[in-house]
ROKEMI-998071 format. One record per residue (C-alpha): x, y, z; residue number from 1. Coordinates in Angstrom, 3 decimals, m for minus. Layout:
N
<<X; Y; Z>; NUM> ...
***
This chain:
108
<<m3.084; 13.821; 17.371>; 1> <<0.471; 13.273; 18.587>; 2> <<2.876; 11.325; 16.410>; 3> <<2.956; 8.546; 19.026>; 4> <<m0.852; 8.231; 19.016>; 5> <<m0.836; 8.341; 15.208>; 6> <<1.690; 5.495; 15.051>; 7> <<m0.472; 3.434; 17.428>; 8> <<m3.599; 4.190; 15.349>; 9> <<m1.766; 3.081; 12.202>; 10> <<m0.683; m0.179; 13.880>; 11> <<m4.317; m0.934; 14.691>; 12> <<m5.385; m0.179; 11.112>; 13> <<m2.723; m2.585; 9.850>; 14> <<m4.034; m5.311; 12.147>; 15> <<m7.541; m4.678; 10.750>; 16> <<m6.250; m5.842; 7.341>; 17> <<m4.374; m8.825; 8.823>; 18> <<m0.909; m7.306; 8.554>; 19> <<1.436; m8.964; 11.009>; 20> <<4.708; m8.547; 12.897>; 21> <<3.876; m4.867; 13.384>; 22> <<6.645; m2.839; 15.005>; 23> <<6.698; 0.807; 15.999>; 24> <<10.202; 2.244; 16.090>; 25> <<10.807; 5.541; 17.863>; 26> <<13.279; 7.741; 15.975>; 27> <<12.930; 10.970; 17.958>; 28> <<16.429; 10.815; 19.459>; 29> <<18.011; 9.414; 16.282>; 30> <<16.875; 11.689; 13.448>; 31> <<14.821; 14.786; 12.767>; 32> <<13.398; 13.300; 9.563>; 33> <<10.550; 11.465; 11.302>; 34> <<9.397; 10.611; 14.828>; 35> <<8.291; 7.016; 14.198>; 36> <<8.491; 4.189; 11.699>; 37> <<5.623; 1.717; 11.655>; 38> <<6.764; m1.500; 9.999>; 39> <<4.666; m4.518; 9.096>; 40> <<4.640; m7.617; 6.953>; 41> <<2.024; m8.858; 4.492>; 42> <<1.687; m12.281; 2.859>; 43> <<1.150; m11.119; m0.737>; 44> <<1.442; m8.082; m2.965>; 45> <<m2.360; m7.922; m2.951>; 46> <<m2.325; m7.667; 0.844>; 47> <<0.443; m5.024; 0.753>; 48> <<m1.789; m2.896; m1.491>; 49> <<m4.903; m3.572; 0.611>; 50> <<m3.142; m2.479; 3.810>; 51> <<m1.686; 0.634; 2.182>; 52> <<m5.020; 1.651; 0.644>; 53> <<m6.908; 1.014; 3.893>; 54> <<m4.468; 3.013; 6.031>; 55> <<m4.440; 5.911; 3.583>; 56> <<m8.254; 6.040; 3.298>; 57> <<m8.810; 5.657; 7.049>; 58> <<m6.398; 8.481; 7.849>; 59> <<m7.852; 10.662; 5.096>; 60> <<m11.273; 10.174; 6.718>; 61> <<m9.681; 11.654; 9.878>; 62> <<m8.364; 14.617; 7.814>; 63> <<m4.804; 13.328; 8.047>; 64> <<m3.251; 13.807; 4.630>; 65> <<m0.427; 11.766; 3.193>; 66> <<2.701; 13.681; 2.193>; 67> <<4.313; 11.079; m0.061>; 68> <<3.986; 7.428; m1.072>; 69> <<6.179; 4.975; m2.960>; 70> <<6.138; 1.371; m4.087>; 71> <<2.816; 1.207; m5.908>; 72> <<4.377; m0.467; m8.959>; 73> <<5.796; m3.679; m7.499>; 74> <<4.071; m3.942; m4.080>; 75> <<6.956; m5.705; m2.350>; 76> <<7.544; m2.615; m0.179>; 77> <<5.108; 0.285; 0.060>; 78> <<6.088; 3.410; 1.957>; 79> <<3.465; 5.881; 3.206>; 80> <<4.963; 9.105; 4.536>; 81> <<2.951; 11.189; 6.983>; 82> <<6.052; 13.285; 7.872>; 83> <<6.139; 12.504; 11.612>; 84> <<5.199; 8.864; 11.001>; 85> <<6.442; 6.774; 8.077>; 86> <<4.789; 3.431; 7.340>; 87> <<6.675; 0.558; 5.715>; 88> <<4.562; m2.341; 4.436>; 89> <<6.755; m5.236; 3.338>; 90> <<6.519; m8.654; 1.818>; 91> <<8.461; m11.071; 4.051>; 92> <<11.595; m11.345; 1.881>; 93> <<11.880; m7.589; 1.392>; 94> <<11.504; m6.959; 5.117>; 95> <<14.242; m9.433; 5.944>; 96> <<16.520; m7.928; 3.297>; 97> <<16.166; m4.284; 4.413>; 98> <<15.992; m5.115; 8.146>; 99> <<14.881; m1.645; 9.301>; 100> <<14.342; m2.887; 12.851>; 101> <<18.058; m2.634; 13.621>; 102> <<17.741; 1.022; 14.655>; 103> <<15.554; 2.891; 17.068>; 104> <<13.674; 2.031; 20.223>; 105> <<10.841; m0.476; 19.795>; 106> <<7.484; 0.537; 21.210>; 107> <<5.500; m2.480; 20.090>; 108> 
***
């Protein structure tokens, strides 16, 4: 699966768990660290965890293994790193504070 298709698949998984304001940011021409960021917002720390767990399990079922994850202590920002695609699941205040959307080309 291409990194673009993976980012689109992840966006759909996020919507399945009622994540909102989902954005896919293309980073290919900006950095070699990752091809895409998928960013979303959740209403509560419980929803942040539910989205993160659902995405990770769904991708694992497709034999797509996670490389790294962070944020499982506070749940105001969880990061799931699949190397070519990095997922950021934010509570509203944290997303506004970090404002990752200011770089890259939006796909969605």
